[in-house]
C-alpha positions in Angstrom: 0.0 0.0 0.0 1.4 3.3 -1.0 1.9 5.9 1.8 1.6 8.8 -0.6 -1.3 10.0 1.6 0.3 11.5 4.7 -1.9 11.8 7.8 -1.3 13.3 11.2 1.1 11.4 13.5 -0.7 9.0 15.7 -1.3 9.8 19.4 0.9 7.9 21.8 -0.7 6.6 25.0 0.3 8.5 28.1 1.1 11.6 25.9 -1.2 14.6 26.4 -3.2 15.7 23.4 -2.6 19.1 22.0 -5.1 21.6 20.6 -3.8 20.9 17.1 -4.8 17.3 17.3 -8.2 17.5 19.2 -11.1 19.8 19.7 -10.4 22.6 22.2 -12.7 21.2 24.8 -10.9 17.8 24.8 -7.4 19.2 24.8 -6.7 18.2 28.4 -7.4 14.5 27.9 -4.4 12.2 28.5 -3.9 8.4 28.6 -1.9 5.9 30.6 -1.6 2.2 30.3 -0.4 -0.7 32.4 3.2 -2.0 31.9 2.0 -5.1 30.2 -0.8 -3.6 28.0 1.0 -3.6 24.7 2.5 -7.0 25.2 -0.9 -8.4 26.1 -2.4 -7.1 22.8 0.5 -8.4 20.8 0.3 -11.8 22.4 -3.4 -12.1 21.7 -2.9 -10.8 18.2 -5.6 -8.2 18.4 -6.4 -4.5 18.9 -9.5 -2.8 20.1 -11.9 -0.1 19.2 -14.2 1.9 21.5 -16.6 4.7 21.1 -17.4 7.8 23.1 -20.5 9.8 22.2 -19.3 12.4 24.7 -16.1 13.2 22.8 -17.5 12.4 19.4 -14.6 10.1 18.7 -14.0 6.5 17.6 -10.8 5.3 19.2 -8.6 2.5 17.9 -6.0 1.2 20.2 -3.1 -1.0 19.0 0.6 -1.6 19.1 3.2 0.0 16.9 6.0 -1.9 15.3 8.4 -0.8 18.0 6.1 -2.1 20.7 4.6 1.2 21.9 0.9 1.7 22.3 -0.8 3.7 19.5 -4.2 5.4 19.8 -5.8 6.5 16.6 -8.8 8.9 16.9 -11.4 9.8 14.3 -14.4 12.1 14.7 -17.8 10.6 14.0 -21.3 12.1 14.9 -22.3 10.7 18.4 -20.6 7.3 18.0 -22.3 4.5 19.9 -22.8 0.8 19.1 -20.0 -1.1 17.4 -20.2 -4.5 15.6 -17.4 -6.5 14.0 -18.6 -8.8 11.3 -17.2 -10.8 8.4 -13.5 -10.8 7.5 -13.3 -7.0 7.0 -16.4 -5.3 8.4 -16.9 -2.9 11.3 -20.3 -1.1 11.7 -20.9 1.9 13.8 -24.1 3.5 15.1 -23.5 7.2 14.6 -26.3 9.6 15.5 -28.8 9.5 12.6 -27.2 6.7 10.6 -25.5 3.4 10.6 -22.0 3.5 9.0 -20.5 0.3 7.5 -16.7 0.4 7.4 -14.4 -2.1 5.6 -10.8 -2.8 6.1 -9.3 -2.2 2.7 -5.7 -3.5 3.4 -4.4 -6.9 2.7 -2.2 -8.5 5.3 1.1 -7.3 3.8 -0.1 -3.8 3.2 0.5 -0.7 5.5 -0.7 2.9 5.5 2.1 5.3 6.5 4.3 2.3 7.2 2.3 1.9 10.5 -1.4 0.9 10.1 -2.1 -2.7 9.3 -5.9 -2.1 9.0 -7.7 0.9 7.5 -11.4 0.8 8.1 -12.9 3.1 5.4 -16.6 4.1 5.0 -18.3 2.1 2.3 -22.1 2.2 3.1 -24.4 4.3 5.2 -28.0 3.7 6.2 -29.9 6.8 7.4 -32.5 6.3 10.1 -33.0 9.7 11.7 -32.2 10.3 15.3 -33.5 7.3 17.1 -31.0 7.2 20.0 -29.3 4.2 18.5 -27.5 2.0 21.0 -26.2 -1.5 20.4 -25.9 -2.8 16.9 -25.7 -6.2 15.1 -25.7 -7.6 11.6 -28.0 -10.6 10.9 -27.2 -13.7 8.8 -28.6 -12.0 5.7 -26.3 -8.9 6.2 -29.0 -6.6 7.4 -28.4 -4.2 10.3 -30.3 -4.9 13.5 -30.2 -2.1 16.0 -31.5 -1.1 19.4 -34.0 1.7 18.7 -34.1 3.1 22.2 -36.3 6.1 21.4 -39.1 3.7 20.1 -38.4 0.8 22.6 -37.7 -1.8 20.0 -35.3 -3.7 17.8 -35.3 -2.4 14.3 -33.7 -2.6 10.9 -33.3 0.2 8.3 -36.0 0.5 5.6 -35.5 1.6 2.0 -38.4 4.1 2.3 -39.0 4.9 6.0 -36.7 5.6 8.9 -36.9 2.1 10.2 -38.9 -1.1 10.3 -39.7 -2.7 13.7 -38.3 -6.2 14.1 -39.2 -6.9 17.8 -40.6 -5.2 20.8 -40.7 -6.2 24.5 -44.1 -7.7 25.3 -44.7 -5.2 28.1 -44.4 -2.2 25.6 -48.0 -1.7 24.5 -47.4 0.5 21.4 -44.7 1.6 18.9 -44.4 5.2 20.1 -41.8 7.9 20.3 -41.3 7.6 24.0 -38.2 6.1 25.7 -40.2 4.0 28.2 -37.8 1.2 29.3 -34.5 2.4 28.0 -33.8 -0.6 25.8 -30.0 -0.6 25.2 -28.0 -3.8 24.9 -28.1 -6.5 22.2 -26.6 -10.0 22.2 -26.5 -11.7 18.8 -26.3 -15.5 18.3 -25.9 -17.2 14.9 -26.9 -14.1 13.0 -30.0 -13.5 15.1 -30.9 -11.2 18.1 -31.0 -13.5 21.2 -31.0 -11.3 24.3 -31.5 -7.6 25.1 -31.1 -5.5 28.2 -33.3 -2.7 29.4 -33.2 -0.4 32.5 -36.7 -1.3 33.4 -40.0 -2.8 32.3 -41.8 0.5 32.3 -44.5 1.2 29.8 -44.8 5.0 30.4 -42.7 7.8 29.0 -39.3 8.1 30.7 -40.5 5.6 33.3 -37.2 3.9 33.4 -35.5 6.8 35.2 -37.3 5.9 38.4 -36.1 2.3 38.2 -32.4 2.7 37.6 -31.2 1.3 40.9 -32.8 -2.2 40.7 -35.3 -2.3 37.8 -32.9 -3.6 35.1 -33.9 -6.7 33.1 -32.6 -9.2 30.5 -35.2 -10.4 27.9 -35.0 -13.5 25.7 -35.9 -12.2 22.2 -37.1 -15.5 21.0 -39.6 -16.1 23.8 -40.2 -12.6 25.1 -39.5 -13.8 28.6 -37.7 -11.7 31.2 -35.0 -14.1 32.2 -33.2 -11.9 34.7 -34.3 -9.0 36.8 -33.3 -6.8 39.8 -30.3 -5.3 37.9 -28.9 -1.8 38.0 -28.8 -0.3 34.5 -27.5 -3.4 32.7 -25.6 -3.1 29.4 -23.6 -5.0 26.9 -25.1 -8.6 26.9 -22.7 -10.9 25.1 -22.7 -14.7 24.5 -19.3 -16.3 25.0 -18.2 -19.8 25.9 -21.8 -21.0 26.1 -22.7 -18.4 28.8 -24.5 -15.1 28.8 -22.3 -12.3 30.1 -23.3 -8.8 30.8 -22.4 -5.6 32.7 -24.5 -4.7 35.8 -23.4 -1.1 35.1 -24.8 0.7 38.1 -22.9 -1.5 40.4 -19.7 -1.8 38.2 -20.1 -5.5 37.9 -19.1 -8.0 35.2 -21.0 -11.2 35.5 -23.1 -14.0 34.0 -26.7 -14.9 33.9 -27.0 -18.4 35.5 -30.0 -20.3 34.2 -32.0 -22.9 36.0 -33.9 -25.8 34.5 -36.9 -23.5 33.8 -34.7 -21.1 31.8 -35.1 -18.5 34.6 -31.8 -16.8 35.3 -30.1 -14.9 38.1 -27.2 -12.6 37.8 -23.9 -13.9 39.2 -21.3 -11.1 39.6 -17.7 -12.2 39.0 -15.6 -9.0 39.0 -16.0 -5.5 40.3 -14.8 -2.8 38.0 -14.3 0.8 39.4 -16.7 2.8 37.2 -19.9 2.7 35.3 -19.3 -0.4 33.2 -20.4 -0.2 29.6 -18.9 -1.8 26.5 -17.9 -5.5 26.7 -16.0 -7.8 24.3 -14.6 -11.3 25.2 -11.8 -13.3 23.9 -10.8 -16.7 25.3 -10.2 -16.2 29.0 -10.2 -12.4 28.8 -12.9 -9.8 29.0 -12.3 -6.3 27.8 -14.6 -3.9 29.8 -15.2 -0.3 29.1 -15.5 2.0 32.1 -17.0 5.5 32.5 -17.2 8.0 35.3 -20.9 8.2 36.4 -22.8 11.4 35.8 -23.7 11.8 39.4 -26.6 14.1 39.0 -28.2 11.5 36.8 -27.0 8.3 38.5 -27.1 9.5 42.1 -28.3 6.9 44.6 -26.7 3.9 42.9 -24.3 1.7 44.8 -20.8 2.9 45.3 -17.7 1.0 46.3 -14.8 2.4 48.3 -13.0 3.3 45.1 -12.9 6.4 42.9 -14.5 5.7 39.5 -12.4 6.1 36.4 -12.7 6.0 32.6 -10.9 3.6 30.4 -10.6 -0.1 29.6 -9.8 -3.0 31.9 -8.7 -6.4 30.7 -10.1 -9.0 33.0 -8.8 -12.6 33.4 -12.0 -14.6 33.8 -10.2 -17.5 35.4 -8.5 -15.5 38.2 -11.2 -12.8 38.2 -8.7 -10.1 38.3 -7.7 -7.1 36.2 -4.4 -7.9 34.5 -4.0 -4.9 32.3 -5.7 -1.5 31.7 -5.9 1.7 29.7 -6.9 4.8 31.7 -8.3 8.1 30.3 -8.0 11.2 32.4 -9.4 14.7 31.6 -12.3 15.9 29.6 -13.3 12.5 28.2 -15.1 10.6 30.9 -17.7 8.5 29.2 -17.4 5.5 26.8 -20.2 3.5 25.2 -19.2 0.4 23.3 -16.0 -1.7 22.8 -15.1 -4.2 20.0 -12.0 -6.4 19.5 -10.3 -6.4 16.1 -8.7 -9.8 15.7 -5.7 -10.1 13.4 -4.9 -6.4 13.4 -2.3 -4.9 15.7 -2.4 -1.2 14.7 -5.7 -0.2 13.0 -7.1 3.2 11.9 -10.5 4.4 10.7 -11.8 7.2 8.5 -15.1 9.0 8.6 -17.1 10.1 5.6 -16.0 13.5 4.4 -12.6 13.2 5.9 -9.4 13.7 3.8 -8.4 10.1 4.7 -11.6 8.7 3.2 -11.3 10.9 0.2 -7.6 10.2 -0.6 -7.2 6.5 0.1 -8.3 4.8 -3.1 -8.2 1.0 -3.5 -9.3 -1.4 -6.1 -10.0 -5.1 -6.0 -7.1 -7.4 -6.9 -7.4 -9.2 -10.2 -9.0 -12.7 -9.9 
């Protein structure tokens, strides 16, 4: 891959951002990582991406050829849910649209002699501002997204803003009222399997009064509530034959343990010091995103004797301990979703309308 296109130098972890590289209000954000963070990513053969609607940035964290940590940032409108699919795809819920990015590099190619993956915008589906949360792609290649504003799972429509796919049984109508704050989606075999919601409320904004212990997990196939009593649950994920999720209001990573009647109870495994949101699992490791709580909105939730922080923790599921971490200090204090990028050590992404997207031109290889 030619590096005729020259882009700004990547931002090193633990190096403060400058106003030339970031918006003015984010200029005081800096990063630090544990001593083994880069070696951990290299050893696992992966990098990670996470989104922050607060900063308006998609972050891609990887390892440079010299072993240092690299953090690539790209501005997107209100980035939320992320979904890795196929050999090259990465989709992003971004305000009023779903963006589908594709890595355009072959294994031996590099951009600027550094990036071994370049996720470029290739398709967009406009939905309008639906407060998009988690995102998936079904077995037919169709986007499935959590339409929080309308309390349902939905898919884009060629004529209208969206087409309803599924709605919790306790939601009586398809209305423009965030009633239960549906947020998380777990896909299985190309189909939506479980969702999380902050409550089972059927009145406008009713979920806000149930944040402490009204959270639920719903089986999409049956419509049954399989777990309740949670505090603002997020990020349900199926891994190793188990349903994992984040009991966000308590900072807990855990599993739903099912009995013979398919009724589940939440079993916490690890406490994480922050509002846990954004989860991806690989083998024995869980990558957990952490945010600082917005206390005026989340007041009254359980607190541990630890100051909350923003960043990513790598949890060893066998020892139930944090083995490595990336910490964000400063203006950026809230993350949303996290996705692992297997097979790529130093990725980058480009947004529609950016010089990067305009100038990197690729063509298919001859058959």
